[in-house]
ROBA-80508 format. One record per residue: residue number from 1; x, y, z of N, C-alpha, C, O in turn. Coordinates in pm, 1 decimal, decimal comma. Example, Ala and Ser with C-alpha at 12.3 -4.5 7.8 and 13.67 -1.06 7.14 Angstrom:
2
n n_u n_v n_w ca_u ca_v ca_w c_u c_v c_w o_u o_v o_w
1 1319,0 -569,0 780,0 1230,0 -450,0 780,0 1320,0 -330,0 780,0 1423,6 -331,9 846,5
2 1285,0 -225,0 708,0 1367,0 -106,0 714,0 1290,0 3,0 787,0 1340,9 113,8 803,9
This chain:
84
n n_u n_v n_w ca_u ca_v ca_w c_u c_v c_w o_u o_v o_w
1 14908,2 2770,8 -14693,9 15030,2 2856,8 -14550,1 15063,4 2880,6 -14562,3 15017,2 2915,9 -14670,8
2 15178,7 2937,1 -14556,3 15305,6 3045,6 -14546,7 15381,6 2929,5 -14454,8 15341,9 2860,8 -14360,7
3 15511,3 2938,8 -14525,9 15665,5 2956,4 -14471,0 15644,2 2983,5 -14293,6 15643,2 2911,0 -14194,0
4 15626,7 3149,8 -14324,9 15652,2 3200,3 -14205,7 15541,4 3214,7 -14103,0 15557,5 3276,0 -13997,5
5 15369,8 3124,7 -14156,9 15316,7 3105,6 -14082,8 15333,9 3016,1 -13971,0 15311,3 3030,5 -13850,9
6 15384,6 2909,0 -14047,1 15395,2 2795,6 -14026,0 15480,8 2803,9 -13945,1 15488,4 2733,9 -13844,1
7 15560,0 2893,6 -13979,2 15751,6 2895,1 -13826,9 15678,3 2940,1 -13713,2 15709,0 2891,3 -13604,4
8 15508,3 3097,2 -13724,3 15506,0 3141,9 -13597,6 15426,8 3028,2 -13569,3 15357,7 3098,7 -13495,8
9 15348,2 2866,1 -13555,4 15314,7 2844,7 -13531,1 15394,1 2742,7 -13435,2 15363,2 2717,1 -13318,9
10 15489,8 2696,1 -13498,7 15563,4 2632,6 -13418,3 15669,9 2667,6 -13373,6 15780,7 2614,0 -13370,8
11 15622,8 2782,1 -13330,5 15704,8 2865,2 -13212,7 15669,9 2903,3 -13115,7 15731,6 2965,7 -13029,3
12 15461,7 2835,6 -13123,5 15430,1 2881,7 -13006,1 15407,9 2759,6 -12970,4 15387,2 2662,8 -13043,6
13 15413,5 2765,7 -12821,1 15424,5 2626,8 -12721,3 15231,8 2570,0 -12712,5 15190,9 2454,4 -12701,2
14 15182,9 2646,2 -12718,5 15041,1 2563,1 -12735,9 15070,0 2505,0 -12872,6 15121,5 2393,3 -12868,0
15 15054,4 2541,8 -12961,2 15008,8 2471,8 -13050,5 15117,4 2316,9 -13051,2 15238,3 2293,8 -13049,2
16 14959,4 2218,3 -13056,0 15012,1 2076,5 -13044,6 14989,7 1973,2 -13176,3 14983,6 1850,6 -13167,3
17 14976,2 2070,2 -13330,1 14944,8 1978,6 -13426,5 14935,7 2067,4 -13574,6 14831,4 2126,9 -13601,7
18 15006,1 2069,4 -13629,8 15001,5 2188,1 -13744,1 14968,0 2097,1 -13887,3 15057,3 2016,1 -13912,2
19 14873,4 2098,0 -13967,7 14876,8 2071,2 -14047,0 14808,4 2210,0 -14194,5 14797,3 2332,5 -14190,2
20 14786,6 2135,1 -14275,1 14783,1 2292,7 -14425,9 14615,6 2323,6 -14390,5 14554,9 2422,4 -14431,9
21 14564,7 2229,4 -14315,8 14375,8 2254,1 -14319,2 14367,4 2293,6 -14186,3 14295,6 2391,9 -14168,2
22 14434,7 2232,1 -14060,8 14403,3 2256,3 -13977,2 14542,9 2255,4 -13822,4 14616,9 2162,8 -13789,0
23 14534,8 2344,2 -13784,3 14597,4 2397,9 -13603,0 14467,8 2315,7 -13488,3 14345,1 2323,9 -13493,1
24 14547,2 2248,3 -13403,2 14522,3 2203,3 -13280,5 14619,1 2277,8 -13186,6 14739,5 2277,6 -13212,2
25 14551,9 2365,1 -13038,3 14574,4 2471,1 -12945,2 14540,4 2339,9 -12842,9 14470,5 2238,9 -12848,9
26 14621,8 2395,7 -12756,8 14608,7 2250,8 -12577,7 14704,2 2317,3 -12486,8 14821,4 2308,8 -12523,5
27 14676,1 2399,4 -12346,1 14744,0 2418,9 -12338,0 14709,5 2355,0 -12190,4 14594,3 2360,3 -12147,3
28 14835,8 2283,0 -12101,8 14799,6 2113,8 -12058,6 14831,2 2239,3 -11890,0 14932,0 2301,1 -11855,7
29 14701,8 2229,4 -11830,9 14650,9 2271,2 -11725,8 14723,8 2169,0 -11619,2 14806,3 2226,8 -11548,5
30 14711,6 2054,8 -11599,2 14795,8 1960,8 -11532,1 14721,1 1794,2 -11525,9 14609,3 1766,2 -11569,1
31 14801,3 1716,1 -11471,6 14736,7 1507,5 -11499,6 14626,3 1600,8 -11600,9 14512,0 1630,2 -11565,9
32 14688,6 1638,5 -11731,7 14592,3 1591,6 -11853,0 14518,0 1679,7 -11929,6 14495,8 1721,5 -12043,2
33 14490,5 1687,7 -11812,3 14317,8 1794,4 -11858,0 14361,7 1947,9 -11911,3 14483,2 1967,7 -11912,6
34 14276,8 2057,0 -11954,8 14325,4 2114,8 -12002,2 14282,7 2226,0 -11909,3 14199,2 2216,8 -11819,3
35 14390,2 2389,9 -11963,8 14368,3 2524,2 -11819,4 14311,9 2582,8 -12020,0 14362,5 2595,5 -12131,5
36 14162,5 2601,2 -11940,1 14040,1 2604,2 -12036,9 14060,7 2800,4 -12048,8 14119,3 2849,6 -12145,3
37 14029,0 2847,8 -11987,1 14157,5 2967,8 -12001,9 14248,7 3079,3 -12127,6 14237,3 3167,2 -12213,0
38 14360,1 2969,9 -12037,3 14497,2 2991,3 -12167,4 14521,8 2983,2 -12247,4 14612,2 3033,6 -12314,0
39 14348,2 2826,1 -12290,2 14399,1 2794,2 -12376,8 14259,7 2827,7 -12501,7 14258,2 2758,0 -12603,2
40 14182,1 2905,0 -12487,6 14123,0 3003,0 -12524,9 14139,2 3126,2 -12560,4 14107,5 3161,9 -12673,9
41 14197,4 3221,9 -12459,0 14341,8 3304,8 -12550,0 14471,5 3263,1 -12641,9 14541,2 3345,7 -12700,9
42 14487,7 3152,0 -12643,7 14624,8 3098,1 -12728,8 14491,2 3018,0 -12806,0 14528,2 2966,1 -12911,3
43 14395,0 3004,4 -12786,4 14304,7 2967,1 -12940,9 14273,1 3120,6 -13017,9 14288,0 3145,6 -13137,6
44 14246,3 3172,4 -12957,5 14197,6 3354,3 -13038,9 14328,0 3373,2 -13133,5 14350,3 3396,6 -13252,2
45 14417,6 3344,9 -12989,1 14570,4 3421,8 -13109,5 14565,6 3379,8 -13259,2 14540,0 3444,0 -13361,1
46 14604,2 3229,7 -13234,0 14610,3 3161,6 -13335,6 14526,4 3195,2 -13472,6 14557,3 3234,7 -13585,0
47 14398,1 3157,4 -13402,5 14280,9 3221,3 -13540,7 14239,4 3365,5 -13568,5 14157,3 3395,8 -13655,1
48 14315,7 3470,9 -13471,6 14347,7 3557,7 -13512,3 14474,9 3623,0 -13640,3 14487,5 3722,7 -13711,4
49 14562,6 3474,2 -13607,1 14700,5 3495,9 -13684,6 14656,0 3457,1 -13856,6 14677,2 3514,9 -13963,2
50 14590,4 3339,6 -13821,7 14488,0 3244,7 -13945,5 14412,8 3297,9 -14022,4 14431,7 3307,3 -14143,7
51 14286,4 3353,1 -13940,6 14156,8 3380,6 -13989,4 14086,9 3291,5 -13965,9 13976,4 3339,5 -13991,1
52 14069,4 3180,7 -13930,8 14038,3 3088,5 -13938,4 13934,6 3049,1 -13827,5 14006,8 3056,6 -13728,1
53 13830,9 3017,9 -13789,1 13706,3 2954,8 -13734,5 13767,9 2759,8 -13629,6 13839,1 2665,6 -13664,4
54 13704,3 2785,2 -13528,5 13711,4 2622,3 -13572,9 13574,5 2607,9 -13391,6 13468,7 2667,9 -13372,1
55 13646,3 2507,2 -13303,1 13542,4 2461,2 -13200,9 13682,5 2393,3 -13092,1 13796,8 2356,2 -13118,5
56 13600,0 2402,1 -12960,0 13672,1 2322,1 -12932,7 13637,7 2164,4 -12913,9 13535,5 2122,9 -12968,5
57 13737,0 2054,2 -12821,7 13716,0 1922,5 -12821,2 13672,2 1942,9 -12668,1 13667,8 2024,1 -12575,6
58 13630,2 1753,1 -12724,3 13605,9 1732,5 -12569,9 13697,8 1674,4 -12452,2 13664,4 1638,5 -12339,3
59 13812,6 1676,2 -12507,8 13922,1 1726,3 -12378,4 14006,5 1883,6 -12327,5 14065,6 1930,1 -12230,0
60 13955,3 1930,3 -12496,6 13881,0 2109,9 -12367,4 14068,2 2225,9 -12498,1 14134,8 2328,9 -12487,3
61 14056,2 2104,1 -12596,0 14185,8 2196,0 -12674,4 14099,2 2257,0 -12853,8 14015,9 2181,5 -12903,8
62 14128,1 2365,8 -12912,0 14030,8 2431,1 -13038,3 14126,5 2379,6 -13128,5 14249,6 2382,2 -13131,0
63 13995,3 2308,4 -13238,8 14078,2 2251,7 -13331,8 14032,8 2382,5 -13451,3 13917,3 2423,9 -13441,7
64 14108,9 2434,9 -13543,2 14094,3 2554,6 -13603,8 14107,9 2475,5 -13720,7 14190,2 2385,2 -13705,3
65 14044,1 2480,2 -13854,4 14046,8 2431,2 -13985,5 14027,5 2564,2 -14104,8 13923,2 2628,3 -14091,8
66 14079,3 2587,7 -14166,8 14052,7 2697,9 -14303,4 13916,7 2658,1 -14313,2 13855,0 2585,1 -14235,6
67 13875,0 2716,0 -14420,5 13657,6 2788,4 -14374,5 13616,7 2657,4 -14324,2 13591,2 2569,6 -14406,6
68 13607,5 2634,5 -14203,8 13556,9 2645,8 -14173,0 13400,2 2758,2 -14085,6 13448,1 2856,5 -14029,1
69 13247,7 2751,2 -14073,5 13187,6 2784,6 -14104,1 13067,7 2672,2 -13910,6 13052,6 2563,9 -13854,0
70 13029,4 2811,0 -13908,4 12919,0 2785,6 -13779,4 12820,3 2720,3 -13792,7 12755,3 2778,5 -13879,6
71 12758,4 2619,7 -13754,9 12561,6 2632,1 -13839,0 12501,1 2656,0 -13713,0 12470,0 2588,2 -13615,1
72 12493,7 2794,6 -13753,8 12374,5 2916,3 -13734,0 12181,2 2858,5 -13725,4 12090,3 2915,4 -13665,0
73 12176,0 2760,2 -13790,2 12096,9 2749,1 -13763,1 12013,9 2649,8 -13602,8 12067,0 2562,7 -13533,8
74 11849,6 2719,8 -13589,0 11896,5 2612,8 -13428,0 11822,9 2474,6 -13499,5 11777,8 2440,0 -13608,7
75 11844,9 2413,7 -13344,9 11904,9 2293,8 -13370,9 11725,7 2233,3 -13341,0 11679,2 2145,9 -13414,2
76 11642,3 2295,2 -13225,1 11536,2 2217,4 -13244,5 11444,5 2263,1 -13356,6 11337,8 2201,9 -13360,1
77 11459,0 2342,1 -13434,7 11407,7 2390,0 -13550,8 11469,4 2167,7 -13684,5 11567,0 2099,0 -13714,6
78 11281,3 2176,3 -13706,1 11305,0 2079,5 -13747,6 11315,9 2053,7 -13921,7 11265,3 1963,7 -13988,8
79 11408,5 2178,0 -13967,3 11435,6 2248,0 -14100,3 11572,4 2204,2 -14124,7 11638,9 2178,6 -14225,1
80 11600,9 2204,1 -13941,1 11771,1 2193,1 -13899,4 11828,1 2046,3 -13955,8 11779,5 1936,2 -13930,3
81 11966,9 2080,5 -14055,7 12025,4 1915,1 -14036,7 12076,7 1817,0 -13931,1 12132,3 1707,1 -13930,4
82 12025,2 1922,3 -13827,1 12142,0 1891,0 -13686,5 11999,0 1766,1 -13589,1 12019,6 1682,3 -13501,3
83 11889,4 1800,2 -13644,6 11754,1 1817,7 -13609,4 11734,2 1626,4 -13547,8 11684,7 1579,1 -13445,5
84 11803,8 1559,4 -13675,7 11742,5 1465,8 -13707,8 11863,9 1370,6 -13716,7 11847,8 1252,9 -13749,1
């Protein structure tokens, strides 16, 4: 990650955590709960800037990781590693 990119992320109030290979995006909607729509929009903006993919955490933040790939196999397929 370049210094320019890191500085752009630091200036974004939705970015709560930055490391070389992971960025976390979260907007509090009140009482510690995520504002899902705003967090989704901010996450998409950061993902476009970095070119990374990621996933939504249990409390509503987006965790973007370098080299992230979503599993495209069918969960119910017995050949899927997620099945067992």
